[in-house]
GUMAR-518674 format. One record per residue: residue number from 1; y, x, z of N, C-alpha, C, CB in turn. Coordinates in Angstrom, 2 decimals, padded with zeros to 5 digits. Each point is the difference from the previous one (the first is absolute). Glycine has a CB too. Layout:
BEGIN
{r NUM, {Y, X, Z}, {Y, X, Z}, {Y, X, Z}, {Y, X, Z}}
...
***
This chain:
BEGIN
{r 1, {-006.45, 000.33, -013.90}, {-000.68, -001.18, -000.95}, {000.06, 000.08, -001.54}, {000.63, -001.44, 001.84}}
{r 2, {-001.37, 001.19, -002.42}, {-000.36, 000.35, -001.40}, {000.96, -000.88, -000.83}, {-002.56, 000.60, 000.48}}
{r 3, {002.93, -000.16, -001.64}, {000.54, -000.86, -000.97}, {-000.20, -001.50, -000.59}, {000.06, 002.13, -000.22}}
{r 4, {-001.44, -001.68, 000.07}, {-000.64, -001.66, -000.14}, {-000.28, -000.98, 001.24}, {-001.21, 001.05, -001.89}}
{r 5, {001.44, -000.03, 002.98}, {000.07, -001.14, 001.38}, {001.55, -000.47, -000.18}, {-001.85, 001.35, 002.07}}
{r 6, {002.62, -000.60, -002.23}, {001.66, -000.57, -000.13}, {000.11, -001.07, -000.82}, {000.96, 002.10, 000.19}}
{r 7, {-001.55, -001.89, -001.44}, {000.54, -000.91, -001.01}, {-000.91, -001.31, 000.23}, {000.81, 001.96, -001.82}}
{r 8, {-002.18, -001.89, 002.76}, {-000.64, -001.35, 000.15}, {000.96, -000.56, 001.19}, {-002.75, 000.63, -000.79}}
{r 9, {003.15, -000.13, 001.75}, {001.13, -000.52, 001.19}, {001.22, -000.60, -000.56}, {-000.64, 001.85, 001.51}}
{r 10, {000.80, -001.25, -002.37}, {001.46, -000.63, -000.89}, {-000.36, -001.08, -000.66}, {001.08, 002.06, -000.54}}
{r 11, {-002.36, -002.17, -000.25}, {-000.21, -001.01, -000.80}, {-000.30, -001.09, 000.76}, {-000.60, 001.35, -001.67}}
{r 12, {-000.07, -001.25, 003.17}, {-000.48, -001.06, 000.68}, {001.47, -000.72, 000.71}, {-002.68, 001.29, 000.41}}
{r 13, {003.98, -000.72, -000.27}, {001.04, -000.19, 000.68}, {000.35, -000.79, -001.14}, {000.49, 001.94, 001.71}}
{r 14, {-000.50, -001.22, -002.98}, {000.96, -000.96, -001.18}, {-001.11, -001.44, 000.03}, {001.25, 002.42, -002.14}}
{r 15, {-002.69, -002.41, 001.65}, {-000.48, -001.30, 000.02}, {000.37, -000.84, 001.09}, {-001.64, 000.87, -001.15}}
{r 16, {001.73, -000.37, 002.85}, {000.28, -001.00, 000.37}, {001.28, -000.54, 000.29}, {-001.87, 000.48, 000.42}}
{r 17, {003.04, 000.40, -000.97}, {001.50, -000.25, -000.07}, {000.05, -001.10, -001.35}, {000.93, 002.74, 001.09}}
{r 18, {-001.63, -002.45, -001.95}, {-000.05, -000.62, -001.26}, {-000.77, -001.83, -000.23}, {-000.10, 003.02, -000.59}}
{r 19, {-001.04, -002.52, 000.92}, {-000.86, -001.16, -000.29}, {000.35, -001.28, 000.99}, {-001.90, 001.76, -000.80}}
{r 20, {002.28, -001.53, 002.30}, {000.24, -000.58, 001.09}, {001.37, -000.87, -000.54}, {-001.24, 001.95, 001.78}}
{r 21, {001.98, -001.80, -002.14}, {001.01, -000.65, -000.91}, {-000.12, -000.88, -001.18}, {000.74, 001.74, 000.74}}
{r 22, {-001.29, -000.42, -001.83}, {-000.48, -000.46, -001.41}, {-000.93, -001.33, -000.22}, {000.12, 002.51, -000.34}}
{r 23, {-001.06, -002.43, 000.94}, {-000.93, -001.21, 000.15}, {000.49, -001.23, -000.03}, {-001.15, 001.24, 001.13}}
{r 24, {002.02, -001.37, 000.21}, {000.51, -001.40, 000.35}, {001.14, -000.41, -001.41}, {-000.24, 000.49, 003.18}}
{r 25, {000.90, 000.62, -003.29}, {001.03, -000.18, -001.16}, {-000.91, -000.81, -001.20}, {001.58, 002.48, 000.61}}
{r 26, {-002.49, -001.80, -000.95}, {-000.67, -000.62, -001.23}, {-000.31, -001.23, 000.25}, {-000.89, 001.87, -000.70}}
{r 27, {000.34, -002.28, 001.98}, {-000.52, -001.29, 000.25}, {001.27, -001.12, 000.16}, {-002.22, 001.23, 001.19}}
{r 28, {003.23, -000.59, -000.79}, {001.11, -001.13, 000.12}, {000.57, -000.02, -001.69}, {000.87, 000.51, 003.04}}
{r 29, {-000.87, 000.21, -003.82}, {000.23, -000.28, -001.29}, {-000.98, -000.71, -000.48}, {001.18, 001.75, -000.26}}
{r 30, {-002.29, -002.05, 000.18}, {-001.22, -000.78, -000.47}, {000.26, -001.29, 000.78}, {-001.81, 002.02, -000.42}}
{r 31, {002.16, -001.88, 001.42}, {000.22, -001.46, 000.78}, {001.16, -001.17, -000.55}, {-000.66, 001.57, 002.13}}
{r 32, {001.67, -000.36, -002.41}, {001.11, -000.57, -000.45}, {-000.20, -000.41, -001.43}, {001.31, 001.30, 001.61}}
{r 33, {-001.86, -000.51, -002.76}, {-000.48, -000.49, -000.89}, {-001.03, -001.44, 000.16}, {000.52, 002.51, -000.65}}
{r 34, {-001.31, -002.58, 001.51}, {-000.79, -000.95, -000.02}, {000.64, -001.22, 000.38}, {-001.66, 001.50, 000.31}}
{r 35, {002.54, -001.36, 000.69}, {000.89, -001.49, 000.53}, {000.82, -000.30, -000.96}, {000.18, 000.37, 002.33}}
{r 36, {000.35, 000.60, -003.00}, {000.79, -000.34, -001.45}, {-000.24, -000.84, -000.96}, {000.29, 001.75, 000.23}}
{r 37, {-001.83, -001.79, -000.26}, {-000.65, -000.69, -001.19}, {000.47, 000.72, -001.48}, {-000.01, -002.39, 001.51}}
{r 38, {-000.56, 000.92, -002.12}, {-000.06, 000.87, -001.90}, {000.91, -000.56, -000.28}, {-002.20, 000.34, -001.10}}
{r 39, {002.40, 000.09, -000.08}, {001.52, 000.19, -000.67}, {-000.31, -000.06, -002.01}, {001.11, 002.09, 002.69}}
{r 40, {-000.53, -003.02, -002.84}, {-000.28, -000.14, -001.28}, {001.30, 000.39, -000.99}, {-001.80, -001.81, 000.85}}
{r 41, {001.47, 002.23, -002.26}, {001.19, 000.50, -001.06}, {000.65, -001.25, -000.55}, {-001.25, 002.18, -000.81}}
{r 42, {002.63, -002.32, 001.13}, {000.42, -001.01, -000.72}, {001.12, 000.66, -000.97}, {-000.65, -001.83, 001.90}}
{r 43, {001.18, 001.02, -002.89}, {001.31, 000.32, -000.20}, {001.38, -000.71, 000.54}, {-001.35, 000.71, -001.75}}
{r 44, {002.12, 000.41, 002.07}, {001.49, -000.75, 000.24}, {000.85, 000.07, -000.76}, {-000.14, 000.25, 001.76}}
{r 45, {001.00, -001.03, -001.57}, {001.56, 000.03, -000.92}, {000.74, 000.27, 001.06}, {-000.11, -001.75, -001.93}}
{r 46, {001.07, 002.54, 001.56}, {000.98, 000.65, 000.79}, {001.42, -000.67, -000.60}, {-001.56, 002.39, 000.45}}
{r 47, {002.64, -003.21, -000.06}, {001.15, -000.04, -000.09}, {001.04, 000.28, 000.98}, {-000.96, -001.17, -001.35}}
{r 48, {002.18, 001.21, 000.80}, {000.98, 000.48, 001.01}, {000.78, -001.02, 000.28}, {000.04, 002.14, -000.65}}
{r 49, {000.22, -002.48, 001.94}, {000.62, -000.96, 000.65}, {001.00, 000.29, 000.92}, {-001.81, -000.95, -000.39}}
{r 50, {002.94, 001.33, -000.56}, {001.38, 000.90, 000.94}, {-000.65, 000.95, 000.16}, {001.35, -001.43, 001.40}}
{r 51, {-000.88, 001.82, -000.26}, {-000.42, 001.94, 000.05}, {-001.45, 000.25, 000.18}, {002.18, 000.72, 001.33}}
{r 52, {-003.14, -001.49, -000.91}, {-001.38, -000.09, 000.24}, {-000.79, -000.50, -000.81}, {000.55, -000.05, 001.75}}
{r 53, {-001.70, 000.78, -002.09}, {-001.11, -000.46, -001.04}, {-001.13, -001.00, 000.81}, {000.28, 002.50, -001.48}}
{r 54, {-000.61, -003.27, 000.86}, {-000.68, -001.38, 000.45}, {-001.65, 000.29, -000.90}, {002.80, -002.01, 000.19}}
{r 55, {-004.12, 001.84, 000.60}, {-000.78, 000.03, -000.94}, {-000.72, -001.09, 000.24}, {000.07, 002.20, -000.39}}
{r 56, {-000.49, -002.63, -001.06}, {-000.72, -001.35, -000.20}, {-001.37, 000.20, -000.27}, {001.94, -001.02, -000.85}}
{r 57, {-003.04, -000.08, 001.28}, {-001.29, 000.27, -000.27}, {-000.70, -001.59, 000.09}, {000.13, 002.78, 001.01}}
{r 58, {-000.94, -002.50, -002.00}, {-000.74, -001.43, -000.09}, {-001.92, 000.50, 000.83}, {001.88, -001.13, -003.14}}
{r 59, {-002.23, 000.50, 004.18}, {-001.08, 000.77, 000.97}, {-000.63, -001.29, 000.21}, {001.19, 002.21, 001.32}}
{r 60, {-002.32, -002.42, -001.15}, {-000.59, -000.98, 001.29}, {000.79, -001.59, -000.57}, {-000.04, 002.29, 002.62}}
{r 61, {-000.19, -002.48, -003.80}, {000.41, -001.20, -000.17}, {001.69, -000.31, 000.15}, {-002.50, -000.41, 000.77}}
{r 62, {003.38, 001.27, -000.43}, {001.25, -000.38, -000.01}, {000.85, 001.00, 000.07}, {-000.62, -001.82, 000.79}}
{r 63, {001.58, 001.41, -001.30}, {001.31, 001.17, -000.36}, {000.52, 000.78, 001.59}, {001.17, -001.87, -002.40}}
{r 64, {-001.00, 003.02, 002.38}, {000.96, 000.43, 001.07}, {000.73, 001.29, -000.34}, {-001.46, -001.10, 001.65}}
{r 65, {002.10, 001.24, -000.48}, {001.25, 001.00, -000.62}, {000.77, 000.27, 001.46}, {000.47, -001.19, -002.85}}
{r 66, {-000.08, 002.74, 002.28}, {000.46, 000.61, 001.83}, {001.05, 001.12, -000.65}, {-002.78, -000.08, 001.98}}
{r 67, {004.15, -000.15, -000.99}, {000.57, 001.34, -000.49}, {-000.52, 001.10, 000.39}, {001.75, -000.92, -000.10}}
{r 68, {-001.51, 002.04, -000.60}, {-000.58, 001.50, -000.22}, {001.39, 000.80, 000.80}, {-001.66, -000.29, -002.84}}
{r 69, {000.76, 000.89, 003.85}, {001.08, 001.09, 000.67}, {000.49, 001.02, -000.86}, {-001.07, -000.23, 002.04}}
{r 70, {002.38, 000.74, -001.68}, {000.52, 001.27, -000.79}, {-000.89, 001.06, -000.49}, {001.80, -000.36, 001.27}}
{r 71, {-002.84, 000.96, -000.34}, {-000.79, 000.99, -000.63}, {-001.21, -000.68, -000.99}, {000.60, 001.59, 002.18}}
{r 72, {-000.81, -002.93, -001.95}, {-001.35, -000.41, -000.95}, {000.91, -000.49, -001.26}, {-002.14, -000.96, 002.01}}
{r 73, {003.65, 000.67, -001.74}, {000.62, -000.26, -001.21}, {000.40, 001.37, -001.08}, {000.87, -002.17, 001.53}}
{r 74, {-001.03, 003.20, -001.05}, {000.46, 001.82, -000.22}, {-001.30, 000.21, -000.82}, {001.43, 001.10, 002.58}}
{r 75, {-002.83, -001.74, -002.01}, {-001.14, 000.82, -000.51}, {-000.40, -000.86, -001.40}, {-000.95, 000.97, 002.64}}
{r 76, {001.35, -002.15, -002.90}, {-000.12, -000.85, -000.93}, {001.04, 000.16, -001.09}, {-001.03, -001.37, 001.66}}
{r 77, {000.99, 002.33, -002.69}, {001.30, 000.17, -000.87}, {000.86, -001.02, -000.44}, {-001.15, 001.58, -000.69}}
{r 78, {000.91, -002.74, 000.32}, {000.60, -000.58, -000.57}, {-000.68, -001.52, 000.23}, {000.80, 002.15, -001.44}}
{r 79, {000.12, -003.19, 000.86}, {-000.48, -001.70, 000.06}, {-000.96, 000.29, -001.18}, {002.37, -001.78, 000.82}}
{r 80, {-003.67, 000.48, -000.46}, {-000.95, -000.17, -000.91}, {-001.08, -000.24, 000.42}, {000.95, 001.07, -001.13}}
{r 81, {-002.13, -000.76, 000.73}, {-001.44, 000.12, 000.49}, {-000.23, 001.40, 000.46}, {-000.82, -001.76, -001.59}}
{r 82, {000.02, 001.49, 002.75}, {-000.24, 001.19, 000.59}, {-001.47, -000.52, 000.85}, {002.90, 001.08, 000.12}}
{r 83, {-003.90, -000.19, 000.27}, {-001.07, -000.27, 000.72}, {000.01, 000.28, 001.63}, {-000.99, 000.43, -002.27}}
{r 84, {000.38, -001.25, 003.04}, {000.39, -000.01, 001.15}, {-001.60, -000.52, 000.97}, {003.04, -000.51, -000.98}}
{r 85, {-003.12, 000.19, 001.91}, {-001.06, -000.04, 001.03}, {000.11, -001.30, 000.48}, {000.01, 002.34, 000.64}}
{r 86, {-000.85, -003.02, -000.34}, {000.28, -001.87, 000.39}, {-001.29, -000.51, 001.27}, {000.88, -000.76, -003.23}}
{r 87, {-000.69, 000.88, 004.21}, {-000.93, -000.06, 001.35}, {-000.95, -001.10, -000.89}, {001.83, 000.45, 002.71}}
{r 88, {-003.22, -000.22, -002.27}, {-000.58, -001.18, -000.59}, {-000.23, -000.64, 001.72}, {-001.38, 000.98, -002.92}}
{r 89, {001.85, -001.04, 003.64}, {000.12, -000.76, 001.43}, {001.08, -001.06, -000.11}, {-000.67, 002.10, 001.38}}
{r 90, {001.58, -001.16, -002.08}, {001.34, -000.89, 000.05}, {000.94, 000.15, -001.23}, {-000.05, 000.26, 002.52}}
{r 91, {-000.02, -001.28, -003.45}, {000.57, 000.88, -001.29}, {001.18, -000.02, -000.06}, {-001.55, -000.33, -001.25}}
{r 92, {002.55, 000.10, 002.06}, {001.70, 000.15, 000.34}, {-000.14, 001.53, 000.61}, {000.94, -002.91, 000.78}}
{r 93, {-002.00, 003.58, -000.80}, {000.52, 001.33, 000.59}, {-000.33, 000.95, -001.25}, {-000.49, -000.44, 002.80}}
{r 94, {001.66, 001.54, -002.92}, {-000.14, 000.21, -001.23}, {000.40, 001.54, 000.17}, {000.42, -002.52, -001.13}}
{r 95, {-001.07, 003.71, 000.74}, {000.43, 000.91, 000.05}, {-000.41, 001.21, -000.96}, {000.32, -001.11, 002.03}}
{r 96, {000.70, 001.91, -002.17}, {-000.05, 000.80, -001.34}, {-001.13, 001.14, 000.26}, {002.73, -000.41, -000.65}}
{r 97, {-003.52, 000.78, -000.79}, {-001.15, 001.24, 000.51}, {000.34, 000.91, 000.82}, {-000.86, -000.04, -001.83}}
{r 98, {-000.30, 000.26, 002.12}, {-000.15, 001.28, 001.47}, {-000.38, -001.06, 001.43}, {002.47, 002.16, -001.00}}
{r 99, {-002.59, -001.42, 002.04}, {-000.54, -000.45, 001.08}, {001.02, 000.31, 000.98}, {-002.33, 000.23, -000.73}}
{r 100, {002.40, -001.34, 001.90}, {001.36, 000.38, 000.83}, {000.27, 001.35, 000.42}, {-000.19, -002.08, 000.84}}
{r 101, {001.31, 002.78, -000.49}, {000.09, 001.08, 000.44}, {-000.64, 000.32, 001.33}, {001.79, -000.12, -001.38}}
{r 102, {-001.85, -000.94, 002.43}, {-000.98, 000.48, 001.09}, {-001.42, 000.48, -000.31}, {001.23, -001.54, 001.22}}
{r 103, {-001.81, 000.41, -001.78}, {-001.52, -000.11, -000.75}, {000.23, 001.62, -000.60}, {-000.47, -003.20, -000.93}}
{r 104, {001.20, 003.59, -000.25}, {-000.16, 001.35, -000.61}, {000.26, 001.13, 001.07}, {000.75, -000.97, -002.30}}
{r 105, {000.01, 000.83, 003.35}, {000.15, 001.17, 000.80}, {-000.91, 000.12, 001.00}, {002.10, -000.03, -000.45}}
{r 106, {-003.09, -000.94, 001.08}, {-001.07, -000.33, 000.84}, {-000.99, 000.90, -000.58}, {000.59, -002.41, 000.61}}
{r 107, {-001.17, 001.85, -002.35}, {-000.35, 000.72, -000.59}, {-000.30, 001.42, -000.52}, {000.53, -001.79, 000.30}}
{r 108, {000.58, 002.37, -000.58}, {000.47, 001.32, -000.17}, {-000.39, 001.02, 000.89}, {001.65, -001.03, -000.88}}
{r 109, {-001.07, 000.31, 002.34}, {000.09, 000.90, 000.82}, {-001.71, 000.28, 000.91}, {003.02, -000.78, -000.04}}
{r 110, {-003.48, -000.56, 000.25}, {-001.17, 000.11, 000.00}, {-001.22, 000.59, -000.80}, {001.17, -001.38, 000.91}}
{r 111, {-001.16, 001.45, -002.39}, {-000.46, 000.79, -000.80}, {000.11, 001.47, 000.34}, {000.42, -001.77, -001.43}}
{r 112, {000.92, 001.94, 001.57}, {000.27, 001.64, 000.02}, {-000.59, 000.62, 001.25}, {002.25, -000.22, -001.26}}
{r 113, {-002.18, -000.75, 002.69}, {-000.27, 000.42, 001.06}, {-001.65, 000.03, 000.04}, {002.38, -000.82, 000.93}}
{r 114, {-002.83, 000.08, -001.53}, {-001.72, -000.21, 000.12}, {-000.18, 001.23, -001.19}, {-000.65, -003.21, 000.65}}
{r 115, {001.31, 003.68, -001.23}, {-000.78, 000.92, -001.20}, {000.17, 001.50, 000.64}, {000.70, -001.61, -002.43}}
{r 116, {000.53, 001.64, 003.35}, {000.05, 001.17, 000.70}, {-001.11, -000.12, 001.49}, {002.81, 000.35, -001.13}}
{r 117, {-002.88, -001.18, 001.49}, {-001.07, -000.30, 001.00}, {-001.31, 000.50, -000.49}, {001.21, -002.01, 000.79}}
{r 118, {-001.53, 001.63, -001.93}, {-001.27, 000.31, -000.58}, {-000.12, 001.65, -000.56}, {-000.08, -002.75, -000.66}}
{r 119, {001.47, 003.17, 000.31}, {-000.57, 001.54, -000.30}, {000.08, 000.63, 001.60}, {001.11, 000.43, -002.92}}
{r 120, {-000.55, -001.11, 004.03}, {000.02, 000.91, 001.24}, {-001.43, 000.12, 000.49}, {002.39, -000.70, 000.72}}
{r 121, {-003.15, -000.81, -000.95}, {-001.08, -000.15, 000.43}, {-001.01, 001.07, -000.78}, {000.74, -002.49, 000.68}}
{r 122, {-000.41, 002.11, -002.18}, {-000.88, 001.25, -000.68}, {-000.04, 001.42, 000.52}, {000.49, -001.20, -001.88}}
{r 123, {000.91, 001.99, 002.29}, {000.30, 001.30, 000.55}, {-000.65, 000.00, 001.29}, {002.14, 000.31, -001.19}}
{r 124, {-002.50, -001.46, 001.92}, {-000.36, 000.36, 001.64}, {-001.46, -000.24, -000.33}, {002.21, -000.91, 001.81}}
{r 125, {-002.99, 000.95, -002.95}, {-001.45, -000.14, -000.22}, {-000.39, 001.59, -000.01}, {-000.03, -002.48, -001.49}}
{r 126, {001.06, 003.57, 000.68}, {-000.46, 001.28, -000.38}, {-000.72, 000.88, 000.94}, {001.73, -000.21, -001.35}}
{r 127, {-001.46, -000.02, 002.38}, {-000.80, 000.70, 001.14}, {-001.62, -000.18, -000.23}, {002.07, -000.50, 001.75}}
{r 128, {-002.16, -000.77, -001.84}, {-001.32, -000.43, -000.33}, {-000.83, 000.50, -001.43}, {000.99, -001.96, 001.42}}
{r 129, {-000.15, 002.07, -002.19}, {-000.60, 000.35, -001.38}, {-000.05, 001.52, -000.15}, {000.93, -002.15, -001.08}}
{r 130, {-000.26, 002.63, 002.34}, {000.09, 001.60, -000.65}, {-001.06, 000.91, 000.51}, {002.51, -000.11, -000.12}}
***
Protein backbone atom coordinates (compact mmCIF):
# COMPACT_ATOMS: atom_id res chain seq x y z
CA UNK A 1 0.00 0.00 0.00
CA UNK A 2 1.35 3.39 -0.99
CA UNK A 3 1.59 6.14 1.64
CA UNK A 4 -0.92 8.27 -0.27
CA UNK A 5 -3.42 5.40 -0.20
CA UNK A 6 -2.90 4.97 3.54
CA UNK A 7 -3.49 8.70 4.07
CA UNK A 8 -6.65 8.47 1.95
CA UNK A 9 -7.94 5.52 3.98
CA UNK A 10 -7.30 7.33 7.24
CA UNK A 11 -8.93 10.46 5.83
CA UNK A 12 -12.02 8.54 4.81
CA UNK A 13 -12.28 6.97 8.26
CA UNK A 14 -11.88 10.36 9.94
CA UNK A 15 -14.47 11.93 7.64
CA UNK A 16 -17.04 9.26 8.47
CA UNK A 17 -16.33 9.37 12.21
CA UNK A 18 -16.45 13.17 12.39
CA UNK A 19 -19.03 14.26 9.83
CA UNK A 20 -21.72 11.82 10.98
CA UNK A 21 -22.01 13.31 14.51
CA UNK A 22 -20.71 16.80 13.59
CA UNK A 23 -23.42 17.84 11.14
CA UNK A 24 -26.33 16.75 13.40
CA UNK A 25 -24.70 18.61 16.33
CA UNK A 26 -24.54 21.79 14.23
CA UNK A 27 -28.17 21.30 13.19
CA UNK A 28 -29.23 20.77 16.81
CA UNK A 29 -27.43 23.98 17.87
CA UNK A 30 -29.13 25.88 15.06
CA UNK A 31 -32.56 24.46 16.02
CA UNK A 32 -32.02 25.43 19.66
CA UNK A 33 -31.13 28.96 18.58
CA UNK A 34 -34.20 29.21 16.33
CA UNK A 35 -36.51 27.82 19.00
CA UNK A 36 -35.06 30.21 21.57
CA UNK A 37 -36.25 33.16 19.48
CA UNK A 38 -34.93 36.69 19.40
CA UNK A 39 -33.36 38.48 22.32
CA UNK A 40 -33.07 42.24 22.69
CA UNK A 41 -30.54 44.11 24.78
CA UNK A 42 -31.83 45.97 27.84
CA UNK A 43 -30.35 47.67 30.85
CA UNK A 44 -30.93 45.93 34.16
CA UNK A 45 -30.45 47.26 37.65
CA UNK A 46 -28.96 44.86 40.20
CA UNK A 47 -29.80 45.36 43.85
CA UNK A 48 -28.87 43.22 46.83
CA UNK A 49 -31.70 41.62 48.76
CA UNK A 50 -30.12 39.85 51.68
CA UNK A 51 -27.57 37.32 50.44
CA UNK A 52 -28.92 37.18 46.89
CA UNK A 53 -28.98 39.76 44.15
CA UNK A 54 -32.16 40.77 42.32
CA UNK A 55 -32.24 42.05 38.74
CA UNK A 56 -34.91 44.55 37.73
CA UNK A 57 -35.70 45.77 34.24
CA UNK A 58 -38.36 47.45 32.17
CA UNK A 59 -39.33 45.72 28.89
CA UNK A 60 -42.42 44.94 26.86
CA UNK A 61 -44.45 47.65 28.55
CA UNK A 62 -43.94 46.23 32.04
CA UNK A 63 -41.61 46.08 35.02
CA UNK A 64 -39.95 42.72 35.68
CA UNK A 65 -37.61 41.29 38.27
CA UNK A 66 -36.01 38.00 39.19
CA UNK A 67 -33.47 36.67 41.61
CA UNK A 68 -30.04 36.04 40.17
CA UNK A 69 -28.32 32.74 40.73
CA UNK A 70 -25.08 32.78 42.68
CA UNK A 71 -23.02 32.40 39.50
CA UNK A 72 -24.91 35.24 37.81
CA UNK A 73 -24.40 37.41 40.88
CA UNK A 74 -20.67 36.71 40.79
CA UNK A 75 -20.49 37.51 37.05
CA UNK A 76 -21.95 40.94 37.70
CA UNK A 77 -19.32 42.84 39.66
CA UNK A 78 -21.69 44.73 41.92
CA UNK A 79 -24.87 46.68 42.28
CA UNK A 80 -25.92 49.15 39.63
CA UNK A 81 -26.66 49.12 35.92
CA UNK A 82 -25.64 46.21 33.69
CA UNK A 83 -26.51 45.01 30.21
CA UNK A 84 -28.59 41.84 29.75
CA UNK A 85 -30.78 40.25 27.10
CA UNK A 86 -34.56 39.89 27.30
CA UNK A 87 -36.65 37.48 25.24
CA UNK A 88 -38.76 39.18 22.59
CA UNK A 89 -41.45 36.52 23.06
CA UNK A 90 -41.60 36.78 26.85
CA UNK A 91 -40.06 39.96 28.32
CA UNK A 92 -40.01 38.38 31.78
CA UNK A 93 -37.22 36.02 30.60
CA UNK A 94 -33.81 37.60 31.08
CA UNK A 95 -30.32 36.25 30.62
CA UNK A 96 -26.86 37.69 30.83
CA UNK A 97 -24.88 38.15 27.59
CA UNK A 98 -23.89 34.95 25.87
CA UNK A 99 -25.76 31.91 24.67
CA UNK A 100 -26.90 29.08 26.94
CA UNK A 101 -24.22 26.46 27.71
CA UNK A 102 -25.94 23.59 25.87
CA UNK A 103 -26.22 25.68 22.73
CA UNK A 104 -22.56 26.75 22.92
CA UNK A 105 -21.44 23.17 23.58
CA UNK A 106 -23.33 21.78 20.59
CA UNK A 107 -22.05 24.56 18.36
CA UNK A 108 -18.39 24.12 19.35
CA UNK A 109 -18.46 20.31 19.21
CA UNK A 110 -20.34 20.35 15.91
CA UNK A 111 -17.95 22.89 14.37
CA UNK A 112 -14.82 21.01 15.49
CA UNK A 113 -16.12 17.64 14.32
CA UNK A 114 -17.34 19.02 11.00
CA UNK A 115 -14.02 20.77 10.36
CA UNK A 116 -12.10 17.57 11.15
CA UNK A 117 -14.46 15.63 8.90
CA UNK A 118 -13.89 18.05 6.02
CA UNK A 119 -10.11 17.74 6.44
CA UNK A 120 -10.49 13.96 6.40
CA UNK A 121 -12.65 14.19 3.30
CA UNK A 122 -9.96 16.29 1.58
CA UNK A 123 -7.35 13.67 2.54
CA UNK A 124 -9.50 10.93 1.07
CA UNK A 125 -9.41 12.74 -2.28
CA UNK A 126 -5.60 12.71 -2.47
CA UNK A 127 -5.33 9.56 -4.67
CA UNK A 128 -7.63 11.17 -7.22
CA UNK A 129 -5.37 14.21 -7.49
CA UNK A 130 -2.08 12.33 -7.61
